[in-house]
N, C-alpha and C positions, 0 to 999 in steps of 0.2 A: 358581274362581280359574284364570288362565290360565297355561300353561307358559312360561317364559322363552324368547324367540328365541334363534337362534344368533347370535353376536357378529359383526358386520360388521367388515371391515378399516378402519381409519381412514386417511384420506388426509392427507398433509401440508398444511398451511395456509401460503399465503405471506404471512406477517405484515410489515407496513411497520416501518420502523425508528421508534423513539420516543425522546424525550428520557429521561434517566435519571429525572426526577422523574414522568413519566407511566408508565413501566415499573413503578416502585414503587407508585405508586396503583393500577394495574390489577391487580397481583399481590394487594394488600390486598383489594380488591373481590373478586377471585376466591376468595381464603382465607376472607372471610366469607361468601360463597354457599356454599361447600362446608360450612362449619361449620354453618349453617342447614339445608342440606339434609340433612345427616347428622343432625342433631337431629331433624328432621320424620320422616325415614323410616328411622330407627334400626332399628324392629322388622323392617320388611321387607327391609333389607340384611341383617340378621343371619338371617333365614329363608333367603334365597337363597343365602348363603354357608355355611350349615350342612352 
C-alpha cells in the first residue's frame, strides 16, 4: 500500500457563465458523482482520515 502524497494547492478555474437551468443540472450531476464516489471508496476514505 502506498503512502498518500502531499496535497497540491488547487488553482482557481475560470468558469464560464451558465444559464440557471444549466447551473442546477450541473450541480445535480456533481452531487450524484460525489454520492457514487463516496459509496464506492467509503472504506478507503475512512482509512485515510482515521
